[in-house]
Backbone as CSV, one residue per row, in Angstrom:
resi,resn,N_x,N_y,N_z,CA_x,CA_y,CA_z,C_x,C_y,C_z
1,MET,8.355,33.096,57.733,7.160,33.562,57.083,6.502,32.444,56.274
2,ASP,5.185,32.277,56.423,4.546,31.249,55.614,4.031,31.842,54.309
3,ALA,3.548,30.989,53.412,3.191,31.378,52.048,2.056,32.409,52.041
4,GLN,1.162,32.374,53.020,0.027,33.323,53.019,0.463,34.722,53.285
5,GLU,1.551,34.916,54.001,2.011,36.252,54.295,2.829,36.819,53.133
6,ASP,3.339,35.978,52.262,4.188,36.426,51.171,3.384,36.924,49.963
7,GLY,2.136,36.668,49.892,1.333,37.094,48.746,0.409,35.975,48.294
8,PRO,-0.091,36.095,47.047,-1.053,35.103,46.565,-0.406,33.725,46.450
9,ILE,-1.258,32.734,46.635,-0.797,31.359,46.474,-1.129,30.912,45.074
10,PRO,-0.117,30.477,44.302,-0.378,30.052,42.928,-1.424,28.931,42.881
11,TYR,-2.283,29.019,41.899,-3.340,28.013,41.646,-4.343,27.897,42.741
12,ASN,-4.392,28.870,43.628,-5.291,28.817,44.790,-6.777,28.778,44.379
13,PHE,-7.076,29.411,43.217,-8.487,29.501,42.835,-8.819,28.573,41.679
14,GLU,-7.958,27.632,41.367,-8.231,26.661,40.304,-9.272,25.679,40.836
15,PRO,-10.235,25.287,39.949,-11.212,24.328,40.387,-10.564,22.986,40.686
16,VAL,-11.051,22.322,41.722,-10.507,21.023,42.124,-11.470,19.967,41.638
17,VAL,-10.935,18.980,40.904,-11.780,17.879,40.438,-11.842,16.871,41.548
18,ASN,-13.058,16.479,41.899,-13.237,15.461,42.918,-13.134,14.123,42.215
19,ARG,-11.970,13.497,42.251,-11.724,12.265,41.537,-12.571,11.107,42.094
20,ASP,-12.995,11.178,43.333,-13.792,10.108,43.923,-15.239,10.134,43.460
21,ARG,-15.709,11.234,42.922,-17.087,11.386,42.524,-17.543,10.301,41.564
22,ARG,-16.697,9.996,40.582,-17.069,9.010,39.585,-16.131,7.831,39.552
23,ALA,-15.260,7.720,40.598,-14.289,6.639,40.591,-15.029,5.300,40.677
24,GLU,-14.534,4.364,39.919,-15.157,3.056,39.965,-14.704,2.329,41.212
25,PRO,-15.625,1.672,41.915,-15.290,0.986,43.133,-14.507,-0.305,42.807
26,GLU,-13.916,-0.851,43.846,-13.193,-2.122,43.695,-14.204,-3.136,43.153
27,ALA,-13.681,-4.128,42.439,-14.537,-5.195,41.922,-15.265,-5.901,43.050
28,GLU,-16.529,-6.160,42.827,-17.312,-6.867,43.834,-16.942,-8.343,43.805
29,PRO,-17.175,-9.070,44.897,-16.871,-10.499,44.877,-17.565,-11.184,43.738
30,GLY,-16.870,-11.999,42.994,-17.418,-12.709,41.869,-17.409,-11.916,40.577
31,GLU,-17.079,-10.653,40.631,-17.040,-9.811,39.444,-15.704,-9.942,38.790
32,GLN,-15.674,-10.174,37.470,-14.398,-10.386,36.819,-13.868,-9.085,36.203
33,ALA,-12.552,-8.944,36.227,-11.967,-7.816,35.562,-11.974,-8.118,34.053
34,VAL,-12.048,-7.062,33.245,-12.124,-7.276,31.802,-10.801,-7.663,31.219
35,VAL,-9.748,-6.976,31.586,-8.429,-7.226,31.015,-7.606,-7.995,31.986
36,GLY,-6.805,-8.923,31.468,-5.915,-9.718,32.325,-6.556,-10.933,32.909
37,LEU,-7.542,-11.467,32.245,-8.219,-12.669,32.732,-7.376,-13.908,32.521
38,GLY,-6.385,-13.809,31.680,-5.606,-14.965,31.290,-5.780,-15.168,29.804
39,GLN,-4.777,-15.740,29.190,-4.799,-15.846,27.731,-5.972,-16.660,27.228
40,GLN,-6.331,-17.752,27.896,-7.451,-18.562,27.427,-8.753,-17.783,27.492
41,ASP,-9.007,-17.061,28.583,-10.232,-16.281,28.680,-10.244,-15.140,27.681
42,ASP,-9.065,-14.523,27.455,-8.990,-13.452,26.465,-9.334,-13.976,25.097
43,GLU,-8.851,-15.123,24.704,-9.141,-15.707,23.393,-10.640,-16.012,23.298
44,ASN,-11.252,-16.501,24.383,-12.664,-16.766,24.368,-13.477,-15.497,24.164
45,ARG,-13.036,-14.420,24.742,-13.698,-13.112,24.564,-13.721,-12.707,23.092
46,LEU,-12.687,-13.011,22.397,-12.604,-12.639,20.998,-13.407,-13.591,20.105
47,ARG,-13.599,-14.805,20.541,-14.287,-15.839,19.715,-15.812,-15.758,19.802
48,ASP,-16.355,-15.470,20.989,-17.803,-15.416,21.120,-18.176,-14.282,22.098
49,ILE,-19.438,-13.975,22.157,-19.893,-12.861,22.990,-20.559,-13.359,24.300
50,GLY,-20.100,-14.487,24.792,-20.589,-14.988,26.064,-20.332,-14.036,27.206
51,TRP,-19.450,-13.098,27.032,-19.122,-12.081,28.084,-20.212,-11.030,28.191
52,CYS,-21.095,-10.935,27.208,-22.122,-9.916,27.194,-23.279,-10.335,28.101
53,SER,-23.627,-9.446,29.044,-24.751,-9.709,29.951,-26.014,-8.971,29.583
54,CYS,-25.889,-7.907,28.745,-27.066,-7.102,28.406,-27.815,-7.623,27.160
55,GLY,-27.092,-8.467,26.376,-27.702,-9.007,25.169,-27.619,-8.125,23.941
56,LEU,-26.962,-6.965,24.021,-26.889,-6.085,22.886,-25.480,-5.814,22.403
57,CYS,-24.506,-6.472,23.004,-23.111,-6.258,22.580,-22.840,-6.967,21.269
58,VAL,-21.830,-6.516,20.581,-21.359,-7.153,19.365,-19.885,-7.499,19.568
59,SER,-19.396,-8.432,18.785,-17.997,-8.807,18.854,-17.119,-7.630,18.432
60,MET,-16.056,-7.431,19.171,-15.129,-6.315,18.906,-13.736,-6.916,18.576
61,PRO,-12.871,-6.129,17.957,-11.569,-6.669,17.497,-10.517,-6.905,18.550
62,THR,-10.669,-6.280,19.753,-9.674,-6.488,20.783,-10.339,-6.940,22.089
63,VAL,-9.568,-7.605,22.943,-10.107,-8.050,24.232,-10.603,-6.873,25.059
64,LYS,-9.845,-5.817,25.051,-10.226,-4.655,25.862,-11.564,-4.086,25.424
65,GLU,-11.835,-4.090,24.142,-13.110,-3.568,23.627,-14.266,-4.506,23.822
66,CYS,-14.009,-5.777,24.117,-15.066,-6.766,24.382,-15.516,-6.589,25.795
67,THR,-16.229,-5.538,26.038,-16.713,-5.133,27.364,-18.192,-4.839,27.300
68,CYS,-18.946,-5.394,28.212,-20.353,-5.122,28.342,-20.593,-3.971,29.313
69,CYS,-21.686,-3.266,29.106,-22.011,-2.152,30.027,-22.182,-2.636,31.450
70,LYS,-22.591,-3.882,31.634,-22.797,-4.404,32.973,-21.470,-4.748,33.663
71,GLU,-20.365,-4.696,32.944,-19.047,-4.899,33.546,-18.417,-3.625,34.035
72,ILE,-19.029,-2.492,33.777,-18.487,-1.189,34.146,-19.343,-0.607,35.273
73,ALA,-18.707,-0.414,36.423,-19.460,0.041,37.608,-20.233,1.315,37.370
74,ASN,-19.662,2.292,36.689,-20.343,3.568,36.471,-21.557,3.358,35.563
75,CYS,-21.506,2.423,34.642,-22.677,2.143,33.781,-23.736,1.463,34.637
76,ARG,-23.326,0.519,35.476,-24.321,-0.182,36.337,-25.069,0.824,37.209
77,ARG,-24.400,1.867,37.691,-25.062,2.865,38.521,-26.163,3.606,37.736
78,GLU,-25.965,3.800,36.438,-26.948,4.505,35.619,-28.097,3.562,35.200
79,LEU,-27.880,2.282,35.135,-28.833,1.325,34.582,-30.164,1.299,35.313
80,GLY,-30.142,1.325,36.623,-31.409,1.175,37.363,-32.025,-0.159,37.008
81,GLU,-33.248,-0.154,36.542,-33.962,-1.387,36.166,-33.755,-1.766,34.725
82,SER,-33.050,-0.978,33.967,-32.824,-1.282,32.541,-31.842,-2.377,32.375
83,ASN,-31.915,-3.069,31.233,-31.014,-4.155,30.964,-29.725,-3.732,30.298
84,CYS,-29.756,-2.598,29.566,-28.580,-2.160,28.824,-28.506,-0.641,28.829
85,ILE,-27.314,-0.129,28.878,-27.134,1.336,28.883,-27.762,1.980,27.662
86,THR,-27.804,1.269,26.556,-28.316,1.842,25.297,-29.851,1.954,25.301
87,GLU,-30.488,1.335,26.298,-31.951,1.418,26.416,-32.383,2.690,27.138
88,LEU,-31.456,3.370,27.774,-31.807,4.561,28.558,-32.063,5.771,27.675
89,ILE,-33.052,6.566,28.025,-33.339,7.765,27.261,-32.138,8.727,27.325
90,ASP,-31.408,8.719,28.452,-30.212,9.579,28.587,-29.174,9.188,27.563
91,PHE,-29.019,7.905,27.271,-28.050,7.477,26.240,-28.440,8.084,24.906
92,HIS,-29.704,7.990,24.573,-30.178,8.528,23.286,-29.978,10.024,23.244
93,ASN,-30.303,10.714,24.320,-30.190,12.160,24.353,-28.718,12.601,24.262
94,VAL,-27.837,11.943,25.025,-26.441,12.349,25.115,-25.603,11.870,23.935
95,CYS,-25.854,10.676,23.454,-24.961,10.038,22.483,-25.494,9.898,21.076
96,LEU,-26.794,9.970,20.884,-27.337,9.721,19.559,-28.078,10.932,18.943
97,ASN,-28.470,11.888,19.771,-29.221,13.013,19.287,-28.334,13.962,18.471
98,ARG,-28.641,14.065,17.201,-27.777,14.863,16.256,-27.646,16.327,16.713
99,THR,-28.730,16.898,17.172,-28.702,18.333,17.593,-27.793,18.496,18.815
100,VAL,-27.871,17.620,19.780,-27.056,17.680,20.962,-25.560,17.505,20.580
101,LEU,-25.273,16.539,19.712,-23.902,16.290,19.286,-23.349,17.446,18.467
102,LYS,-24.187,18.027,17.599,-23.734,19.174,16.826,-23.400,20.344,17.747
103,THR,-24.200,20.580,18.760,-23.934,21.630,19.713,-22.616,21.412,20.431
104,ALA,-22.368,20.141,20.807,-21.073,19.795,21.468,-19.913,20.060,20.534
105,ILE,-20.040,19.724,19.260,-18.961,19.975,18.287,-18.687,21.447,18.184
106,VAL,-19.742,22.254,18.043,-19.571,23.710,17.906,-18.918,24.278,19.146
107,LEU,-19.331,23.845,20.347,-18.757,24.368,21.566,-17.279,24.034,21.722
108,VAL,-16.907,22.803,21.364,-15.499,22.411,21.453,-14.665,23.244,20.496
109,ARG,-15.142,23.381,19.315,-14.424,24.172,18.301,-14.323,25.632,18.693
110,TYR,-15.385,26.182,19.279,-15.355,27.560,19.737,-14.372,27.732,20.904
111,ALA,-14.389,26.776,21.839,-13.488,26.863,22.979,-12.010,26.768,22.544
112,LYS,-11.751,26.125,21.435,-10.389,25.987,20.900,-10.043,27.187,19.976
113,GLY,-10.944,28.102,19.810,-10.660,29.272,18.988,-10.751,28.984,17.491
114,LEU,-11.415,27.918,17.142,-11.521,27.565,15.703,-12.857,28.127,15.154
115,SER,-12.763,28.613,13.952,-13.992,29.121,13.323,-14.884,27.916,13.025
116,ASP,-16.089,28.152,12.743,-17.016,27.064,12.463,-17.452,27.204,11.008
117,PRO,-16.599,26.828,10.066,-16.864,27.067,8.661,-17.941,26.116,8.057
118,ASP,-18.178,25.012,8.748,-19.021,23.994,8.172,-20.174,23.656,9.085
119,ASP,-21.363,23.870,8.565,-22.573,23.522,9.348,-22.915,22.066,9.191
120,ASP,-22.316,21.402,8.220,-22.694,20.018,7.889,-21.504,19.098,8.237
121,TYR,-21.536,18.530,9.445,-20.470,17.645,9.873,-20.736,16.229,9.374
122,ASP,-19.668,15.456,9.170,-19.844,14.093,8.704,-20.054,13.121,9.857
123,ASN,-20.397,11.894,9.532,-20.679,10.891,10.565,-19.471,10.638,11.470
124,LYS,-18.280,10.759,10.929,-17.058,10.536,11.756,-17.010,11.558,12.891
125,ALA,-17.333,12.806,12.613,-17.334,13.850,13.650,-18.423,13.538,14.687
126,TYR,-19.596,13.105,14.223,-20.675,12.758,15.164,-20.311,11.548,16.014
127,ARG,-19.702,10.513,15.400,-19.258,9.305,16.162,-18.264,9.727,17.247
128,TYR,-17.256,10.457,16.850,-16.211,10.872,17.789,-16.823,11.656,18.955
129,THR,-17.709,12.576,18.628,-18.347,13.413,19.674,-19.260,12.518,20.554
130,ALA,-19.933,11.559,19.970,-20.792,10.663,20.722,-19.949,9.827,21.703
131,TYR,-18.783,9.353,21.294,-17.875,8.586,22.173,-17.420,9.459,23.329
132,ARG,-17.040,10.669,23.022,-16.596,11.587,24.088,-17.728,11.936,25.031
133,SER,-18.932,12.132,24.479,-20.084,12.458,25.278,-20.455,11.288,26.214
134,PHE,-20.361,10.074,25.685,-20.625,8.894,26.519,-19.661,8.851,27.697
135,THR,-18.396,9.044,27.416,-17.378,8.983,28.454,-17.616,10.055,29.505
136,ALA,-17.933,11.261,29.082,-18.196,12.363,30.017,-19.447,12.089,30.882
137,TRP,-20.465,11.526,30.252,-21.697,11.215,30.945,-21.469,10.147,32.011
138,ILE,-20.791,9.061,31.630,-20.599,7.933,32.535,-19.484,8.120,33.531
139,HIS,-18.380,8.705,33.132,-17.161,8.789,34.008,-16.854,10.183,34.475
140,GLY,-17.541,11.192,33.934,-17.170,12.567,34.319,-15.953,13.013,33.571
141,ALA,-15.426,14.147,33.958,-14.222,14.689,33.328,-12.996,13.867,33.713
142,LEU,-12.348,13.291,32.710,-11.179,12.435,32.957,-9.897,13.209,32.897
143,GLY,-9.856,14.272,32.153,-8.613,15.006,31.977,-7.906,14.576,30.693
144,LYS,-6.858,15.324,30.344,-6.146,15.046,29.111,-5.507,13.683,29.131
145,ARG,-5.602,13.035,27.982,-4.982,11.751,27.749,-5.426,10.635,28.702
146,GLN,-6.574,10.777,29.296,-7.146,9.728,30.155,-8.307,9.106,29.390
147,ARG,-8.244,7.841,29.132,-9.261,7.205,28.334,-9.885,6.020,29.040
148,LYS,-11.111,5.765,28.720,-11.839,4.594,29.210,-12.486,3.894,28.039
149,VAL,-12.545,2.596,28.086,-13.195,1.808,27.015,-14.703,2.029,27.127
150,ILE,-15.311,2.173,25.963,-16.785,2.291,25.878,-17.335,0.903,25.619
151,PRO,-18.379,0.493,26.337,-18.936,-0.845,26.178,-19.337,-1.120,24.714
152,ALA,-19.194,-2.375,24.295,-19.476,-2.756,22.906,-20.912,-2.460,22.507
153,CYS,-21.870,-2.546,23.423,-23.254,-2.263,23.063,-23.399,-0.771,22.709
154,ALA,-22.730,0.111,23.447,-22.797,1.533,23.169,-22.092,1.885,21.852
155,VAL,-20.916,1.302,21.656,-20.184,1.513,20.423,-21.040,1.070,19.240
156,SER,-21.666,-0.062,19.351,-22.531,-0.553,18.268,-23.669,0.382,17.971
157,ALA,-24.363,0.856,19.003,-25.484,1.776,18.802,-25.017,3.073,18.143
158,ILE,-23.895,3.583,18.538,-23.353,4.817,17.967,-22.952,4.588,16.493
159,ARG,-22.270,3.470,16.235,-21.892,3.154,14.853,-23.085,2.877,13.929
160,ASN,-24.134,2.297,14.489,-25.336,2.073,13.703,-26.069,3.369,13.338
161,THR,-25.963,4.367,14.257,-26.600,5.648,14.055,-25.771,6.543,13.138
162,TYR,-24.458,6.465,13.300,-23.503,7.275,12.515,-22.459,6.400,11.847
163,PRO,-22.907,5.622,10.819,-21.990,4.634,10.223,-20.890,5.268,9.390
164,SER,-19.789,4.531,9.288,-18.698,4.925,8.402,-19.054,4.597,7.003
165,GLU,-18.691,5.446,6.049,-19.019,5.200,4.624,-18.379,3.909,4.121
166,ASP,-17.157,3.641,4.587,-16.430,2.456,4.082,-16.507,1.274,5.036
167,GLY,-17.210,1.400,6.166,-17.350,0.314,7.107,-16.125,0.049,7.969
168,ILE,-15.161,0.929,7.905,-13.925,0.764,8.677,-13.955,1.760,9.831
169,TYR,-13.661,1.215,11.050,-13.703,2.021,12.245,-12.338,1.952,12.974
170,GLU,-12.058,2.983,13.707,-10.747,3.061,14.438,-10.666,2.134,15.596
171,GLY,-11.641,2.085,16.433,-11.573,1.310,17.657,-10.869,2.075,18.767
172,PHE,-10.708,1.419,19.903,-10.118,2.065,21.071,-8.620,2.204,20.960
173,HIS,-8.087,3.358,21.306,-6.636,3.582,21.347,-6.275,4.168,22.719
174,GLU,-5.196,3.631,23.249,-4.658,4.247,24.469,-4.123,5.623,24.087
175,ALA,-4.087,6.552,25.017,-3.582,7.913,24.767,-2.100,7.795,24.382
176,GLN,-1.735,8.511,23.321,-0.361,8.458,22.822,0.357,9.754,22.793
177,GLY,-0.081,10.765,23.420,0.544,12.102,23.358,-0.507,13.144,23.105
178,GLU,-0.046,14.332,22.863,-0.973,15.457,22.692,-1.716,15.323,21.362
179,VAL,-3.019,15.419,21.462,-3.844,15.399,20.287,-4.826,16.568,20.436
180,ASP,-4.929,17.406,19.459,-5.889,18.502,19.532,-7.246,17.944,19.086
181,ASP,-8.081,17.632,20.026,-9.382,17.005,19.755,-10.211,17.839,18.827
182,ALA,-10.145,19.150,18.932,-11.013,20.006,18.103,-10.667,19.847,16.648
183,LEU,-9.418,19.498,16.316,-9.074,19.333,14.904,-9.641,18.061,14.305
184,LEU,-10.051,17.138,15.200,-10.643,15.891,14.708,-12.115,16.103,14.336
185,LEU,-12.698,17.237,14.755,-14.110,17.425,14.494,-14.311,18.156,13.224
């Protein structure tokens, strides 16, 4: 007897994520990978911003974060004729618009079953939501504990719009285990 004759098939009606929809293609000839260039190139990335092709990146504290939007295939697809991802109206709408970000915060908190006691979120909540919104816009749904580096130009624009009171920022972290994202908002 096969599984169809025995009854329902578990997870048969779960949505399937098409991983190829937003998958980044293999590097094109002459295109450099961001991480693993070699120690000398890594040190150069930290010393100057010669790696930036859009002209709007800023120096970041780690090699991995020293990434230009033009080095990310999914960003290049969105760019069209624009020089930088931060110049697109979609970037402003998705990542910088306070009303859009506040709506995203409320929806995440609601989906997690958390009450919404505070109508006035701080800049840290808006920054965090802007980073997540950028990733969803550019890469699609990644799933739990799947992270992608956000280009330095985008990070800079988000930080300039929603600055930290003390000027200290977290930066990129690899996924380290279960984190309840809604509690961070």
